[in-house]
All heavy atoms as a GROMACS GRO file, in nm:
protein
  620
    1MET      N    1  10.388  10.050   9.580
    1MET     CA    2  10.275  10.137   9.544
    1MET      C    3  10.241  10.222   9.662
    1MET      O    4  10.222  10.166   9.773
    1MET     CB    5  10.161  10.046   9.497
    1MET     CG    6  10.046  10.142   9.461
    1MET     SD    7   9.909  10.044   9.387
    1MET     CE    8   9.799  10.035   9.523
    2VAL      N    9  10.232  10.348   9.646
    2VAL     CA   10  10.189  10.439   9.753
    2VAL      C   11  10.038  10.445   9.771
    2VAL      O   12   9.970  10.458   9.667
    2VAL     CB   13  10.250  10.582   9.730
    2VAL    CG1   14  10.206  10.676   9.841
    2VAL    CG2   15  10.407  10.574   9.730
    3GLN      N   16   9.987  10.432   9.891
    3GLN     CA   17   9.837  10.440   9.912
    3GLN      C   18   9.806  10.569   9.983
    3GLN      O   19   9.887  10.627  10.064
    3GLN     CB   20   9.796  10.322  10.002
    3GLN     CG   21   9.813  10.188   9.940
    3GLN     CD   22   9.777  10.080  10.041
    3GLN    OE1   23   9.833  10.063  10.140
    3GLN    NE2   24   9.674  10.005  10.003
    4SER      N   25   9.688  10.615   9.950
    4SER     CA   26   9.632  10.733  10.021
    4SER      C   27   9.534  10.690  10.132
    4SER      O   28   9.443  10.619  10.090
    4SER     CB   29   9.569  10.823   9.916
    4SER     OG   30   9.524  10.944   9.982
    5ILE      N   31   9.550  10.738  10.255
    5ILE     CA   32   9.467  10.692  10.356
    5ILE      C   33   9.427  10.815  10.440
    5ILE      O   34   9.506  10.900  10.472
    5ILE     CB   35   9.547  10.596  10.449
    5ILE    CG1   36   9.592  10.483  10.375
    5ILE    CG2   37   9.464  10.554  10.572
    5ILE    CD1   38   9.697  10.390  10.443
    6GLY      N   39   9.285  10.823  10.469
    6GLY     CA   40   9.235  10.930  10.549
    6GLY      C   41   9.207  10.884  10.692
    6GLY      O   42   9.158  10.776  10.706
    7ILE      N   43   9.236  10.971  10.787
    7ILE     CA   44   9.205  10.942  10.926
    7ILE      C   45   9.065  10.985  10.957
    7ILE      O   46   9.032  11.099  10.952
    7ILE     CB   47   9.300  11.019  11.022
    7ILE    CG1   48   9.448  10.976  10.997
    7ILE    CG2   49   9.268  10.977  11.165
    7ILE    CD1   50   9.550  11.056  11.065
    8ASP      N   51   8.978  10.880  10.977
    8ASP     CA   52   8.842  10.909  11.012
    8ASP      C   53   8.822  10.956  11.153
    8ASP      O   54   8.758  11.052  11.185
    8ASP     CB   55   8.756  10.781  10.986
    8ASP     CG   56   8.614  10.802  11.016
    8ASP    OD1   57   8.551  10.898  10.971
    8ASP    OD2   58   8.554  10.722  11.100
    9ARG      N   59   8.881  10.874  11.245
    9ARG     CA   60   8.875  10.903  11.392
    9ARG      C   61   8.984  10.838  11.466
    9ARG      O   62   9.044  10.752  11.412
    9ARG     CB   63   8.737  10.875  11.450
    9ARG     CG   64   8.710  10.726  11.448
    9ARG     CD   65   8.571  10.693  11.485
    9ARG     NE   66   8.534  10.555  11.480
    9ARG     CZ   67   8.511  10.479  11.372
    9ARG    NH1   68   8.499  10.548  11.254
    9ARG    NH2   69   8.478  10.357  11.377
   10ILE      N   70   9.010  10.887  11.586
   10ILE     CA   71   9.112  10.826  11.670
   10ILE      C   72   9.037  10.774  11.800
   10ILE      O   73   8.971  10.854  11.865
   10ILE     CB   74   9.222  10.920  11.704
   10ILE    CG1   75   9.298  10.961  11.576
   10ILE    CG2   76   9.316  10.860  11.806
   10ILE    CD1   77   9.407  11.058  11.586
   11GLU      N   78   9.052  10.652  11.825
   11GLU     CA   79   8.993  10.582  11.937
   11GLU      C   80   9.101  10.529  12.029
   11GLU      O   81   9.158  10.420  12.009
   11GLU     CB   82   8.895  10.471  11.898
   11GLU     CG   83   8.786  10.516  11.809
   11GLU     CD   84   8.698  10.406  11.763
   11GLU    OE1   85   8.735  10.286  11.776
   11GLU    OE2   86   8.588  10.436  11.704
   12GLY      N   87   9.138  10.618  12.128
   12GLY     CA   88   9.255  10.569  12.217
   12GLY      C   89   9.382  10.559  12.147
   12GLY      O   90   9.428  10.663  12.098
   13THR      N   91   9.435  10.441  12.129
   13THR     CA   92   9.564  10.422  12.065
   13THR      C   93   9.553  10.376  11.925
   13THR      O   94   9.646  10.345  11.855
   13THR     CB   95   9.645  10.324  12.146
   13THR    OG1   96   9.573  10.196  12.154
   13THR    CG2   97   9.675  10.370  12.288
   14ILE      N   98   9.433  10.379  11.869
   14ILE     CA   99   9.406  10.334  11.736
   14ILE      C  100   9.347  10.443  11.646
   14ILE      O  101   9.250  10.507  11.686
   14ILE     CB  102   9.311  10.205  11.732
   14ILE    CG1  103   9.378  10.091  11.808
   14ILE    CG2  104   9.274  10.171  11.585
   14ILE    CD1  105   9.492  10.034  11.741
   15ALA      N  106   9.399  10.462  11.529
   15ALA     CA  107   9.345  10.545  11.430
   15ALA      C  108   9.259  10.473  11.338
   15ALA      O  109   9.308  10.375  11.268
   15ALA     CB  110   9.453  10.629  11.358
   16VAL      N  111   9.134  10.500  11.324
   16VAL     CA  112   9.045  10.436  11.230
   16VAL      C  113   9.049  10.512  11.105
   16VAL      O  114   9.014  10.627  11.102
   16VAL     CB  115   8.894  10.413  11.288
   16VAL    CG1  116   8.808  10.353  11.186
   16VAL    CG2  117   8.898  10.344  11.428
   17CYS      N  118   9.090  10.447  11.000
   17CYS     CA  119   9.125  10.519  10.869
   17CYS      C  120   9.045  10.451  10.757
   17CYS      O  121   8.991  10.346  10.772
   17CYS     CB  122   9.275  10.509  10.849
   17CYS     SG  123   9.372  10.582  10.980
   18GLN      N  124   9.050  10.521  10.651
   18GLN     CA  125   8.984  10.474  10.530
   18GLN      C  126   9.067  10.500  10.410
   18GLN      O  127   9.117  10.608  10.393
   18GLN     CB  128   8.849  10.541  10.502
   18GLN     CG  129   8.763  10.481  10.396
   18GLN     CD  130   8.620  10.538  10.401
   18GLN    OE1  131   8.582  10.616  10.479
   18GLN    NE2  132   8.547  10.500  10.304
   19GLU      N  133   9.087  10.393  10.325
   19GLU     CA  134   9.158  10.404  10.205
   19GLU      C  135   9.072  10.464  10.093
   19GLU      O  136   8.951  10.480  10.113
   19GLU     CB  137   9.213  10.266  10.162
   19GLU     CG  138   9.309  10.203  10.260
   19GLU     CD  139   9.348  10.067  10.218
   19GLU    OE1  140   9.332  10.025  10.099
   19GLU    OE2  141   9.399   9.988  10.302
   20GLU      N  142   9.132  10.513   9.986
   20GLU     CA  143   9.052  10.575   9.879
   20GLU      C  144   8.940  10.490   9.834
   20GLU      O  145   8.838  10.538   9.797
   20GLU     CB  146   9.146  10.603   9.765
   20GLU     CG  147   9.227  10.734   9.788
   20GLU     CD  148   9.161  10.855   9.765
   20GLU    OE1  149   9.036  10.864   9.723
   20GLU    OE2  150   9.214  10.959   9.806
   21ASP      N  151   8.959  10.361   9.828
   21ASP     CA  152   8.856  10.264   9.781
   21ASP      C  153   8.744  10.232   9.887
   21ASP      O  154   8.660  10.153   9.858
   21ASP     CB  155   8.918  10.137   9.720
   21ASP     CG  156   8.979  10.048   9.830
   21ASP    OD1  157   8.972  10.083   9.948
   21ASP    OD2  158   9.039   9.943   9.789
   22GLY      N  159   8.756  10.290  10.000
   22GLY     CA  160   8.664  10.273  10.113
   22GLY      C  161   8.700  10.163  10.211
   22GLY      O  162   8.629  10.148  10.306
   23THR      N  163   8.806  10.091  10.186
   23THR     CA  164   8.852   9.986  10.279
   23THR      C  165   8.893  10.046  10.417
   23THR      O  166   8.962  10.151  10.416
   23THR     CB  167   8.983   9.915  10.215
   23THR    OG1  168   8.941   9.853  10.091
   23THR    CG2  169   9.024   9.806  10.311
   24ARG      N  170   8.841   9.990  10.522
   24ARG     CA  171   8.873  10.046  10.653
   24ARG      C  172   9.009   9.982  10.701
   24ARG      O  173   9.039   9.868  10.670
   24ARG     CB  174   8.764   9.996  10.748
   24ARG     CG  175   8.774  10.064  10.887
   24ARG     CD  176   8.662  10.031  10.968
   24ARG     NE  177   8.710   9.996  11.098
   24ARG     CZ  178   8.641   9.960  11.203
   24ARG    NH1  179   8.516   9.945  11.190
   24ARG    NH2  180   8.700   9.942  11.314
   25ARG      N  181   9.082  10.067  10.766
   25ARG     CA  182   9.215  10.024  10.812
   25ARG      C  183   9.229  10.081  10.955
   25ARG      O  184   9.200  10.201  10.976
   25ARG     CB  185   9.324  10.067  10.726
   25ARG     CG  186   9.462  10.032  10.774
   25ARG     CD  187   9.570  10.090  10.692
   25ARG     NE  188   9.569  10.038  10.555
   25ARG     CZ  189   9.677  10.039  10.477
   25ARG    NH1  190   9.785  10.083  10.524
   25ARG    NH2  191   9.672   9.983  10.358
   26GLU      N  192   9.282  10.006  11.049
   26GLU     CA  193   9.311  10.050  11.185
   26GLU      C  194   9.462  10.054  11.200
   26GLU      O  195   9.528   9.955  11.174
   26GLU     CB  196   9.241   9.959  11.296
   26GLU     CG  197   9.094   9.966  11.282
   26GLU     CD  198   9.031   9.874  11.393
   26GLU    OE1  199   9.093   9.813  11.469
   26GLU    OE2  200   8.901   9.884  11.394
   27ILE      N  201   9.506  10.169  11.242
   27ILE     CA  202   9.650  10.192  11.253
   27ILE      C  203   9.688  10.242  11.392
   27ILE      O  204   9.623  10.334  11.442
   27ILE     CB  205   9.695  10.299  11.151
   27ILE    CG1  206   9.654  10.262  11.007
   27ILE    CG2  207   9.842  10.330  11.160
   27ILE    CD1  208   9.671  10.371  10.910
   28PRO      N  209   9.784  10.176  11.457
   28PRO     CA  210   9.832  10.229  11.588
   28PRO      C  211   9.874  10.373  11.575
   28PRO      O  212   9.948  10.406  11.484
   28PRO     CB  213   9.945  10.136  11.627
   28PRO     CG  214   9.922  10.009  11.553
   28PRO     CD  215   9.861  10.064  11.421
   29VAL      N  216   9.828  10.461  11.664
   29VAL     CA  217   9.859  10.602  11.646
   29VAL      C  218  10.013  10.633  11.664
   29VAL      O  219  10.062  10.730  11.603
   29VAL     CB  220   9.785  10.693  11.754
   29VAL    CG1  221   9.637  10.684  11.727
   29VAL    CG2  222   9.815  10.643  11.895
   30ASP      N  223  10.087  10.541  11.718
   30ASP     CA  224  10.232  10.565  11.734
   30ASP      C  225  10.306  10.543  11.604
   30ASP      O  226  10.421  10.584  11.590
   30ASP     CB  227  10.300  10.482  11.844
   30ASP     CG  228  10.275  10.333  11.823
   30ASP    OD1  229  10.188  10.289  11.742
   30ASP    OD2  230  10.353  10.257  11.894
   31LEU      N  231  10.230  10.495  11.499
   31LEU     CA  232  10.293  10.478  11.366
   31LEU      C  233  10.261  10.602  11.276
   31LEU      O  234  10.319  10.612  11.166
   31LEU     CB  235  10.234  10.355  11.299
   31LEU     CG  236  10.276  10.222  11.361
   31LEU    CD1  237  10.210  10.102  11.280
   31LEU    CD2  238  10.427  10.199  11.372
   32LEU      N  239  10.169  10.686  11.322
   32LEU     CA  240  10.131  10.804  11.242
   32LEU      C  241  10.236  10.911  11.253
   32LEU      O  242  10.299  10.921  11.351
   32LEU     CB  243   9.991  10.856  11.295
   32LEU     CG  244   9.875  10.758  11.282
   32LEU    CD1  245   9.748  10.823  11.335
   32LEU    CD2  246   9.850  10.716  11.139
   33PRO      N  247  10.238  11.006  11.163
   33PRO     CA  248  10.323  11.117  11.164
   33PRO      C  249  10.287  11.206  11.285
   33PRO      O  250  10.170  11.220  11.325
   33PRO     CB  251  10.315  11.194  11.039
   33PRO     CG  252  10.231  11.105  10.945
   33PRO     CD  253  10.169  11.003  11.031
   34GLN      N  254  10.386  11.265  11.347
   34GLN     CA  255  10.357  11.352  11.466
   34GLN      C  256  10.262  11.462  11.422
   34GLN      O  257  10.279  11.522  11.318
   34GLN     CB  258  10.492  11.417  11.514
   34GLN     CG  259  10.464  11.497  11.641
   34GLN     CD  260  10.600  11.544  11.698
   34GLN    OE1  261  10.713  11.518  11.642
   34GLN    NE2  262  10.588  11.606  11.813
   35GLY      N  263  10.159  11.479  11.502
   35GLY     CA  264  10.067  11.594  11.472
   35GLY      C  265   9.948  11.549  11.382
   35GLY      O  266   9.852  11.624  11.365
   36ALA      N  267   9.950  11.422  11.339
   36ALA     CA  268   9.836  11.373  11.258
   36ALA      C  269   9.713  11.373  11.340
   36ALA      O  270   9.712  11.332  11.456
   36ALA     CB  271   9.861  11.235  11.205
   37LYS      N  272   9.599  11.410  11.274
   37LYS     CA  273   9.469  11.421  11.345
   37LYS      C  274   9.356  11.376  11.262
   37LYS      O  275   9.375  11.358  11.128
   37LYS     CB  276   9.450  11.559  11.397
   37LYS     CG  277   9.446  11.664  11.292
   37LYS     CD  278   9.444  11.807  11.351
   37LYS     CE  279   9.444  11.915  11.256
   37LYS     NZ  280   9.556  11.916  11.160
   38GLU      N  281   9.241  11.365  11.317
   38GLU     CA  282   9.116  11.332  11.239
   38GLU      C  283   9.098  11.425  11.122
   38GLU      O  284   9.111  11.546  11.139
   38GLU     CB  285   9.000  11.332  11.328
   38GLU     CG  286   9.002  11.226  11.448
   38GLU     CD  287   8.884  11.246  11.543
   38GLU    OE1  288   8.803  11.336  11.529
   38GLU    OE2  289   8.879  11.160  11.638
   39GLY      N  290   9.067  11.367  11.004
   39GLY     CA  291   9.044  11.450  10.888
   39GLY      C  292   9.169  11.458  10.800
   39GLY      O  293   9.155  11.498  10.686
   40ASP      N  294   9.287  11.428  10.856
   40ASP     CA  295   9.413  11.428  10.775
   40ASP      C  296   9.418  11.312  10.682
   40ASP      O  297   9.369  11.207  10.713
   40ASP     CB  298   9.539  11.434  10.862
   40ASP     CG  299   9.555  11.564  10.942
   40ASP    OD1  300   9.474  11.662  10.921
   40ASP    OD2  301   9.642  11.568  11.028
   41TRP      N  302   9.486  11.334  10.574
   41TRP     CA  303   9.523  11.238  10.474
   41TRP      C  304   9.670  11.204  10.477
   41TRP      O  305   9.745  11.300  10.494
   41TRP     CB  306   9.469  11.265  10.337
   41TRP     CG  307   9.320  11.242  10.323
   41TRP    CD1  308   9.218  11.330  10.380
   41TRP    CD2  309   9.254  11.131  10.270
   41TRP    NE1  310   9.097  11.267  10.355
   41TRP    CE2  311   9.111  11.148  10.291
   41TRP    CE3  312   9.297  11.015  10.210
   41TRP    CZ2  313   9.019  11.058  10.244
   41TRP    CZ3  314   9.209  10.918  10.166
   41TRP    CH2  315   9.075  10.939  10.184
   42LEU      N  316   9.698  11.085  10.464
   42LEU     CA  317   9.838  11.033  10.469
   42LEU      C  318   9.870  10.956  10.349
   42LEU      O  319   9.785  10.898  10.279
   42LEU     CB  320   9.857  10.944  10.597
   42LEU     CG  321   9.805  10.992  10.721
   42LEU    CD1  322   9.814  10.886  10.828
   42LEU    CD2  323   9.886  11.117  10.770
   43LEU      N  324  10.003  10.939  10.321
   43LEU     CA  325  10.047  10.853  10.219
   43LEU      C  326  10.125  10.741  10.287
   43LEU      O  327  10.199  10.766  10.386
   43LEU     CB  328  10.149  10.927  10.124
   43LEU     CG  329  10.085  11.042  10.042
   43LEU    CD1  330  10.192  11.117   9.964
   43LEU    CD2  331   9.986  10.987   9.946
   44PHE      N  332  10.099  10.621  10.241
   44PHE     CA  333  10.166  10.502  10.298
   44PHE      C  334  10.248  10.427  10.187
   44PHE      O  335  10.195  10.392  10.088
   44PHE     CB  336  10.063  10.404  10.358
   44PHE     CG  337  10.128  10.278  10.425
   44PHE    CD1  338  10.205  10.289  10.532
   44PHE    CD2  339  10.085  10.161  10.362
   44PHE    CE1  340  10.258  10.172  10.583
   44PHE    CE2  341  10.142  10.040  10.418
   44PHE     CZ  342  10.227  10.050  10.536
   45ASP      N  343  10.381  10.419  10.214
   45ASP     CA  344  10.459  10.360  10.108
   45ASP      C  345  10.493  10.212  10.132
   45ASP      O  346  10.583  10.158  10.072
   45ASP     CB  347  10.592  10.442  10.104
   45ASP     CG  348  10.678  10.426  10.226
   45ASP    OD1  349  10.640  10.356  10.328
   45ASP    OD2  350  10.789  10.487  10.238
   46GLY      N  351  10.421  10.148  10.220
   46GLY     CA  352  10.433  10.010  10.250
   46GLY      C  353  10.515   9.997  10.379
   46GLY      O  354  10.519   9.887  10.436
   47LYS      N  355  10.573  10.100  10.432
   47LYS     CA  356  10.653  10.096  10.553
   47LYS      C  357  10.617  10.212  10.647
   47LYS      O  358  10.592  10.186  10.768
   47LYS     CB  359  10.801  10.101  10.520
   47LYS     CG  360  10.889  10.090  10.637
   47LYS     CD  361  11.038  10.105  10.602
   47LYS     CE  362  11.124  10.109  10.725
   47LYS     NZ  363  11.251  10.154  10.703
   48ASP      N  364  10.611  10.331  10.591
   48ASP     CA  365  10.588  10.447  10.677
   48ASP      C  366  10.471  10.532  10.625
   48ASP      O  367  10.438  10.523  10.511
   48ASP     CB  368  10.713  10.543  10.678
   48ASP     CG  369  10.831  10.467  10.738
   48ASP    OD1  370  10.819  10.422  10.860
   48ASP    OD2  371  10.934  10.472  10.680
   49TYR      N  372  10.417  10.613  10.714
   49TYR     CA  373  10.304  10.704  10.682
   49TYR      C  374  10.359  10.845  10.682
   49TYR      O  375  10.440  10.886  10.769
   49TYR     CB  376  10.196  10.696  10.790
   49TYR     CG  377  10.128  10.562  10.791
   49TYR    CD1  378  10.175  10.455  10.877
   49TYR    CD2  379  10.016  10.529  10.712
   49TYR    CE1  380  10.115  10.337  10.878
   49TYR    CE2  381   9.960  10.406  10.712
   49TYR     CZ  382  10.004  10.312  10.792
   49TYR     OH  383   9.950  10.184  10.801
   50PHE      N  384  10.313  10.918  10.580
   50PHE     CA  385  10.364  11.060  10.562
   50PHE      C  386  10.240  11.152  10.545
   50PHE      O  387  10.142  11.105  10.483
   50PHE     CB  388  10.451  11.073  10.439
   50PHE     CG  389  10.574  10.985  10.442
   50PHE    CD1  390  10.573  10.854  10.380
   50PHE    CD2  391  10.690  11.023  10.505
   50PHE    CE1  392  10.680  10.775  10.388
   50PHE    CE2  393  10.799  10.938  10.512
   50PHE     CZ  394  10.797  10.809  10.451
   51PRO      N  395  10.247  11.272  10.592
   51PRO     CA  396  10.138  11.367  10.572
   51PRO      C  397  10.114  11.393  10.417
   51PRO      O  398  10.214  11.395  10.346
   51PRO     CB  399  10.184  11.498  10.644
   51PRO     CG  400  10.300  11.454  10.739
   51PRO     CD  401  10.357  11.335  10.671
   52ASP      N  402   9.997  11.411  10.391
   52ASP     CA  403   9.954  11.450  10.246
   52ASP      C  404   9.873  11.574  10.257
   52ASP      O  405   9.749  11.566  10.248
   52ASP     CB  406   9.879  11.339  10.177
   52ASP     CG  407   9.866  11.370  10.031
   52ASP    OD1  408   9.884  11.476   9.990
   52ASP    OD2  409   9.813  11.267   9.957
   53PRO      N  410   9.937  11.686  10.277
   53PRO     CA  411   9.861  11.817  10.296
   53PRO      C  412   9.770  11.857  10.176
   53PRO      O  413   9.660  11.912  10.196
   53PRO     CB  414   9.963  11.926  10.323
   53PRO     CG  415  10.097  11.862  10.285
   53PRO     CD  416  10.079  11.716  10.283
   54GLN      N  417   9.823  11.826  10.053
   54GLN     CA  418   9.735  11.863   9.939
   54GLN      C  419   9.608  11.781   9.936
   54GLN      O  420   9.497  11.836   9.906
   54GLN     CB  421   9.813  11.832   9.805
   54GLN     CG  422   9.929  11.927   9.785
   54GLN     CD  423  10.054  11.880   9.856
   54GLN    OE1  424  10.063  11.768   9.902
   54GLN    NE2  425  10.150  11.968   9.864
   55GLN      N  426   9.610  11.647   9.966
   55GLN     CA  427   9.487  11.564   9.962
   55GLN      C  428   9.406  11.604  10.082
   55GLN      O  429   9.280  11.610  10.069
   55GLN     CB  430   9.524  11.420   9.974
   55GLN     CG  431   9.415  11.328   9.978
   55GLN     CD  432   9.343  11.315   9.841
   55GLN    OE1  433   9.333  11.399   9.757
   55GLN    NE2  434   9.286  11.192   9.811
   56THR      N  435   9.463  11.635  10.193
   56THR     CA  436   9.386  11.677  10.320
   56THR      C  437   9.305  11.804  10.273
   56THR      O  438   9.185  11.818  10.306
   56THR     CB  439   9.482  11.704  10.430
   56THR    OG1  440   9.544  11.585  10.469
   56THR    CG2  441   9.400  11.762  10.550
   57LYS      N  442   9.371  11.902  10.213
   57LYS     CA  443   9.306  12.019  10.166
   57LYS      C  444   9.192  11.997  10.073
   57LYS      O  445   9.080  12.044  10.089
   57LYS     CB  446   9.403  12.122  10.108
   57LYS     CG  447   9.345  12.246  10.066
   57LYS     CD  448   9.442  12.348  10.007
   57LYS     CE  449   9.376  12.471   9.957
   57LYS     NZ  450   9.470  12.557   9.882
   58ARG      N  451   9.220  11.914   9.973
   58ARG     CA  452   9.110  11.881   9.874
   58ARG      C  453   8.994  11.812   9.940
   58ARG      O  454   8.873  11.846   9.916
   58ARG     CB  455   9.165  11.785   9.764
   58ARG     CG  456   9.250  11.853   9.663
   58ARG     CD  457   9.280  11.759   9.542
   58ARG     NE  458   9.364  11.644   9.580
   58ARG     CZ  459   9.494  11.640   9.578
   58ARG    NH1  460   9.557  11.750   9.541
   58ARG    NH2  461   9.561  11.540   9.604
   59LYS      N  462   9.013  11.719  10.033
   59LYS     CA  463   8.905  11.645  10.092
   59LYS      C  464   8.828  11.737  10.183
   59LYS      O  465   8.705  11.726  10.197
   59LYS     CB  466   8.960  11.517  10.166
   59LYS     CG  467   9.018  11.412  10.087
   59LYS     CD  468   8.911  11.347  10.001
   59LYS     CE  469   8.974  11.233   9.933
   59LYS     NZ  470   8.859  11.148   9.858
   60ARG      N  471   8.898  11.825  10.257
   60ARG     CA  472   8.827  11.913  10.350
   60ARG      C  473   8.738  12.019  10.268
   60ARG      O  474   8.630  12.046  10.301
   60ARG     CB  475   8.926  11.992  10.436
   60ARG     CG  476   8.979  11.900  10.542
   60ARG     CD  477   9.053  11.967  10.647
   60ARG     NE  478   9.097  11.882  10.750
   60ARG     CZ  479   9.206  11.886  10.820
   60ARG    NH1  480   9.297  11.985  10.794
   60ARG    NH2  481   9.240  11.792  10.913
   61GLU      N  482   8.797  12.062  10.159
   61GLU     CA  483   8.717  12.158  10.068
   61GLU      C  484   8.599  12.081  10.014
   61GLU      O  485   8.480  12.138  10.010
   61GLU     CB  486   8.799  12.208   9.956
   61GLU     CG  487   8.906  12.315  10.010
   61GLU     CD  488   9.005  12.362   9.901
   61GLU    OE1  489   9.005  12.298   9.789
   61GLU    OE2  490   9.080  12.450   9.928
   62ALA      N  491   8.605  11.959   9.974
   62ALA     CA  492   8.495  11.888   9.916
   62ALA      C  493   8.394  11.863  10.025
   62ALA      O  494   8.266  11.872  10.001
   62ALA     CB  495   8.548  11.752   9.863
   63ALA      N  496   8.430  11.839  10.148
   63ALA     CA  497   8.339  11.820  10.258
   63ALA      C  498   8.264  11.943  10.284
   63ALA      O  499   8.138  11.939  10.304
   63ALA     CB  500   8.406  11.764  10.377
   64VAL      N  501   8.334  12.056  10.289
   64VAL     CA  502   8.266  12.190  10.312
   64VAL      C  503   8.170  12.216  10.197
   64VAL      O  504   8.057  12.257  10.216
   64VAL     CB  505   8.370  12.298  10.326
   64VAL    CG1  506   8.305  12.439  10.317
   64VAL    CG2  507   8.450  12.286  10.454
   65ASN      N  508   8.205  12.197  10.072
   65ASN     CA  509   8.120  12.220   9.959
   65ASN      C  510   7.992  12.127   9.962
   65ASN      O  511   7.885  12.170   9.949
   65ASN     CB  512   8.194  12.200   9.830
   65ASN     CG  513   8.292  12.300   9.800
   65ASN    OD1  514   8.290  12.411   9.854
   65ASN    ND2  515   8.392  12.268   9.720
   66LEU      N  516   8.009  12.002  10.000
   66LEU     CA  517   7.903  11.914  10.019
   66LEU      C  518   7.805  11.963  10.133
   66LEU      O  519   7.682  11.963  10.112
   66LEU     CB  520   7.944  11.773  10.048
   66LEU     CG  521   7.842  11.665  10.077
   66LEU    CD1  522   7.746  11.654   9.961
   66LEU    CD2  523   7.906  11.532  10.113
   67PHE      N  524   7.860  12.006  10.242
   67PHE     CA  525   7.777  12.056  10.353
   67PHE      C  526   7.701  12.179  10.307
   67PHE      O  527   7.570  12.181  10.329
   67PHE     CB  528   7.872  12.094  10.469
   67PHE     CG  529   7.796  12.169  10.582
   67PHE    CD1  530   7.725  12.092  10.667
   67PHE    CD2  531   7.803  12.307  10.589
   67PHE    CE1  532   7.653  12.159  10.770
   67PHE    CE2  533   7.739  12.374  10.689
   67PHE     CZ  534   7.666  12.302  10.781
   68HIS      N  535   7.759  12.272  10.231
   68HIS     CA  536   7.684  12.387  10.187
   68HIS      C  537   7.579  12.344  10.083
   68HIS      O  538   7.466  12.401  10.088
   68HIS     CB  539   7.780  12.492  10.125
   68HIS     CG  540   7.865  12.560  10.229
   68HIS    ND1  541   7.816  12.637  10.335
   68HIS    CD2  542   8.000  12.556  10.246
   68HIS    CE1  543   7.898  12.678  10.413
   68HIS    NE2  544   8.023  12.631  10.357
   69ARG      N  545   7.600  12.250   9.998
   69ARG     CA  546   7.504  12.210   9.904
   69ARG      C  547   7.385  12.143   9.977
   69ARG      O  548   7.268  12.164   9.943
   69ARG     CB  549   7.560  12.104   9.798
   69ARG     CG  550   7.640  12.176   9.689
   69ARG     CD  551   7.665  12.084   9.569
   69ARG     NE  552   7.691  11.951   9.599
   69ARG     CZ  553   7.807  11.897   9.620
   69ARG    NH1  554   7.915  11.963   9.615
   69ARG    NH2  555   7.818  11.762   9.641
   70LEU      N  556   7.415  12.062  10.073
   70LEU     CA  557   7.308  11.995  10.147
   70LEU      C  558   7.232  12.089  10.226
   70LEU      O  559   7.105  12.080  10.244
   70LEU     CB  560   7.366  11.882  10.236
   70LEU     CG  561   7.424  11.762  10.175
   70LEU    CD1  562   7.493  11.673  10.273
   70LEU    CD2  563   7.328  11.689  10.092
   71LYS      N  564   7.301  12.191  10.286
   71LYS     CA  565   7.227  12.298  10.361
   71LYS      C  566   7.126  12.382  10.276
   71LYS      O  567   7.032  12.424  10.322
   71LYS     CB  568   7.332  12.380  10.425
   71LYS     CG  569   7.289  12.483  10.516
   71LYS     CD  570   7.406  12.564  10.588
   71LYS     CE  571   7.349  12.673  10.680
   71LYS     NZ  572   7.459  12.750  10.732
   72LYS      N  573   7.168  12.386  10.144
   72LYS     CA  574   7.086  12.465  10.055
   72LYS      C  575   6.976  12.375   9.988
   72LYS      O  576   6.910  12.415   9.896
   72LYS     CB  577   7.159  12.526   9.950
   72LYS     CG  578   7.257  12.645  10.002
   72LYS     CD  579   7.330  12.706   9.894
   72LYS     CE  580   7.415  12.815   9.948
   72LYS     NZ  581   7.494  12.885   9.846
   73GLY      N  582   6.961  12.250  10.039
   73GLY     CA  583   6.856  12.163   9.987
   73GLY      C  584   6.900  12.083   9.866
   73GLY      O  585   6.816  12.032   9.789
   74GLY      N  586   7.033  12.072   9.846
   74GLY     CA  587   7.080  11.987   9.741
   74GLY      C  588   7.082  12.055   9.602
   74GLY      O  589   7.120  11.990   9.502
   75ARG      N  590   7.049  12.175   9.596
   75ARG     CA  591   7.048  12.240   9.464
   75ARG      C  592   7.199  12.268   9.422
   75ARG      O  593   7.278  12.314   9.508
   75ARG     CB  594   6.984  12.372   9.470
   75ARG     CG  595   6.828  12.365   9.491
   75ARG     CD  596   6.767  12.499   9.490
   75ARG     NE  597   6.833  12.582   9.584
   75ARG     CZ  598   6.768  12.631   9.702
   75ARG    NH1  599   6.634  12.604   9.716
   75ARG    NH2  600   6.830  12.707   9.782
   76SER      N  601   7.228  12.243   9.302
   76SER     CA  602   7.367  12.272   9.257
   76SER      C  603   7.366  12.397   9.176
   76SER      O  604   7.262  12.434   9.118
   76SER     CB  605   7.420  12.155   9.169
   76SER     OG  606   7.338  12.144   9.055
   77HIS      N  607   7.480  12.466   9.176
   77HIS     CA  608   7.493  12.583   9.098
   77HIS      C  609   7.559  12.557   8.968
   77HIS      O  610   7.644  12.475   8.960
   77HIS     CB  611   7.576  12.690   9.181
   77HIS     CG  612   7.517  12.730   9.309
   77HIS    ND1  613   7.595  12.766   9.414
   77HIS    CD2  614   7.391  12.728   9.351
   77HIS    CE1  615   7.509  12.793   9.512
   77HIS    NE2  616   7.387  12.768   9.479
   78GLY      N  617   7.528  12.629   8.870
   78GLY     CA  618   7.591  12.619   8.746
   78GLY      C  619   7.496  12.602   8.639
   78GLY      O  620   7.484  12.581   8.531
   0.00000   0.00000   0.00000
C-alpha cells in the first residue's frame, strides 16, 4: 500500500513528517528524494520515498485558500 506523507519541517538530519491521517513520522533526510523540502508531499511504497507534485500542489493551494479565508475573518464565498 502506498502512503502519502507531507514534510512538516526539517530538523538537522531528520524530516518531521505527517501522514494523511495525522500520524507523525520522523524520516532521516538521506532517505528523502533529492530536493525534497518543507511543505512537499511524498509517496512511500514501503521501501522508497518519491515526490508527489500533484498532492504538494493541492495542499499548498488549500493552505493559501485557508490563509485568505482567515485573513478575511472566516467568511466563505459562495
